[in-house]
C-alpha positions in Angstrom: 21.7 -2.2 -6.4 19.8 -5.4 -5.6 18.3 -7.3 -8.4 14.8 -8.6 -7.8 14.4 -12.3 -8.7 10.8 -13.5 -9.0 10.6 -17.2 -8.5 6.8 -17.2 -8.7 4.0 -15.3 -10.4 4.1 -11.6 -10.0 0.7 -9.8 -9.8 0.7 -6.0 -10.2 -2.3 -4.3 -8.8 -2.7 -0.6 -9.7 -4.8 0.2 -6.6 -4.4 3.9 -7.0 -5.5 3.9 -10.6 -3.8 4.5 -14.0 -3.3 7.6 -16.0 -5.9 8.2 -18.8 -7.9 5.1 -17.8 -11.7 5.2 -17.5 -11.7 1.6 -16.3 -9.2 2.4 -13.5 -9.3 6.1 -12.7 -6.6 7.7 -10.5 -7.6 7.6 -6.8 -6.9 10.6 -4.7 -8.2 11.3 -1.2 -7.9 10.2 2.4 -7.8 6.5 3.4 -7.8 6.2 7.1 -11.3 5.0 8.1 -10.0 4.1 11.6 -9.7 7.8 12.4 -12.5 9.2 14.5 -12.8 12.1 12.0 -13.9 9.5 9.5 -17.1 9.0 11.5 -17.6 12.7 11.5 -17.5 12.7 7.7 -19.9 9.8 7.5 -22.3 11.4 9.9 -22.2 14.8 8.1 -24.6 13.4 5.5 -22.8 15.2 2.7 -21.9 12.9 -0.2 -19.4 15.4 -1.6 -17.1 14.7 1.4 -17.5 10.9 1.0 -16.2 11.2 -2.6 -12.8 12.2 -1.3 -12.4 9.0 0.7 -10.3 6.4 -1.0 -12.6 3.6 0.3 -15.4 5.0 -1.8 -13.2 5.5 -4.9 -11.8 2.0 -4.8 -15.3 0.7 -5.7 -15.2 2.7 -9.0 -12.7 0.2 -10.4 -12.0 -3.5 -10.2 -8.5 -3.2 -8.7 -9.4 -3.5 -5.1 -11.5 -6.6 -5.8 -8.5 -7.9 -7.9 -6.2 -7.4 -4.9 -8.5 -9.2 -2.4 -9.1 -12.1 -4.8 -5.4 -12.4 -5.8 -4.3 -12.5 -2.2 -6.9 -15.0 -1.2 -6.1 -17.3 -4.1 -2.4 -17.4 -3.6 -1.1 -20.8 -2.5 2.3 -19.5 -1.6 3.4 -17.0 0.9 3.2 -13.4 -0.4 6.0 -10.9 -0.5 4.8 -7.3 -0.8 7.2 -4.9 -2.5 6.3 -1.2 -2.1 7.3 1.1 -4.9 7.0 4.9 -4.9 4.7 4.9 -1.9 5.2 7.0 1.2 3.3 4.4 3.4 1.6 7.3 5.1 -1.7 7.5 7.0 -3.6 8.5 3.8 -3.6 4.8 2.9 -3.8 3.3 6.4 -6.9 1.2 6.0 -5.7 -0.4 2.8 -2.1 -0.9 3.9 -3.3 -2.4 7.2 -5.4 -4.9 5.3 -2.5 -5.9 3.0 0.3 -5.9 5.5 -1.6 -7.9 8.1 -2.9 -10.4 5.7 -2.1 -13.9 6.9 -0.3 -14.9 3.7 2.0 -11.8 3.6 5.3 -13.0 5.0 7.7 -10.3 3.8 7.4 -6.6 3.1 10.2 -5.1 1.1 10.5 -1.4 1.1 12.0 0.3 -2.0 13.5 3.5 -0.6 14.6 6.8 -2.1 18.4 7.5 -2.2 19.8 6.2 1.1 19.2 5.0 4.7 17.2 8.1 5.5 14.8 7.2 2.7 14.4 3.7 4.2 14.0 5.1 7.7 11.2 7.4 6.6 9.3 4.5 5.1 10.0 2.3 8.2 8.8 5.1 10.5 5.6 5.7 8.4 4.7 2.0 8.3 5.2 1.7 12.1 2.1 4.0 12.4 0.1 1.5 10.4 1.1 -2.0 11.4 1.7 -3.5 14.8 5.3 -3.7 16.1 4.9 -7.5 16.0 4.0 -7.4 12.3 6.8 -4.9 11.7 9.4 -7.0 13.4 8.4 -10.2 11.6 7.7 -9.0 8.1 9.7 -5.9 7.2 12.9 -6.6 5.4 16.0 -4.9 6.8 17.7 -2.0 5.1 20.6 -4.0 3.8 18.2 -6.5 2.1 15.8 -3.8 0.8 15.9 -2.1 -2.6 17.1 1.3 -3.6 14.5 2.9 -6.0 16.2 3.6 -9.3 16.4 7.3 -10.1 16.4 9.0 -13.4 18.5 12.1 -13.9 16.6 14.7 -15.9 
C-alpha cells in the first residue's frame, strides 16, 4: 500500500456534509446542472424539486465557500485526492469545477480493491472532465492508492 506524504498543508473539505452536524448537514441529491433536465426542474416552478439539487444544498453550509476560497488562496499547485467517492454524474458540476481548476495539477484516485476499482473511477471521471484534463492530471493506477478496507 502506498503511503501518502503531505509536504504541504492539507485542507479537508466535507463538501457532502458531516453526520449529526447542524452547521454542515449531509448533502444528498443530484448535482449535474449541465443536464438539460436540470432546466426542466428549474422551469417547473416547484421549490420541492429544487431542494433535491446539490447546488441548492451546498448553500446551507459554509463548506462550498470554504472550498472555493481555499483553492483560490493556495499559492502552490493543488493535488486532489478522492476518497470514497464514485466520481459519478450526481456530482458532475462540483467535480468539474474542482478538477478543471487551474491550480489542480494532479488528481489521485483512491480505488476499491484492485485495478477494476481504479478502472471504474477512471471511467466515471472521463464523463466529467475533458480527455485533455484526464490525460494531464489523473495519476496512473500504479501511482494511485488502494483504499484501506476494514474486515467486519
